[in-house]
N, C-alpha and C positions, 0 to 999 in steps of 0.2 A: 754691209748689203738687204736694202732697201725690198722690201715683201708685201710690203704694201702702198696701196694709189696714194698721190701726194700732189694737193693741191697748185705747188710750189710749179714741177712742172708747166700747167699750160699757164698758169697767171706769170712763168718767166719767161716765157715762150711769146705772151700778147705784153708785159715789160719791154720785152726787146722786141717787138716787133715795131713799140708807141716809141722807145727809142730812136729806130732809125729810120724814123719818121719824120724824129725830130729836126735829128741829125743833117740832114738830108737839106728839110728846107733849112734849118740857118747857112747850109752851104750854100744852097741854093740862093738866098738869101743875100749875104753878105758877103758870100770869099769871091760865088760867078761874079757879080758884077765890079771887081776891086779888078782883076784877068780878063774880067773880056776883049779888053783893047789887044793884049798876048798874043803871041802867033802859037799858033796849034800846039804846035813842039815844044814853047814853054811851060803852057795848059797842061799838058801832059801831068808829069813828076808832083806838081802840081796837085791834084786829080787822085794821080798814083794811092799819095800819102797821103792825101784825107780819107783815099777809098778804103786805104791797111790801118789806120789809126784808129778809128773805131773797135778794131781787132783787139785792143792789149789788155784793153780787161777782162775780156769775154770769156775766159781762164777762169777769172772765179766767181764772175756771173752761170759759166754755167756750173762748181763745182758746186755750187750755195742751192742750184734746183738739184741739184743732185742728191746732196746729202742731207744741203740744212744747214750746213758752216759754212762760215768764210773760208776757211782754211782745209 
């Protein structure tokens, strides 16, 4: 258990924010035009999937922010 403040948490939050902005920009730039002509009900699962995909590496990232270890 950590007893002293660490710079990893503020840097991790900032890094996560920047990564999400880049990810959202990439989705908006490259995926949205590809599916823009689809019916809204066909677009919905794509956006749900893309909205969940970014969560996959989040567990390890949060562990690193808290402990400083990748495992």
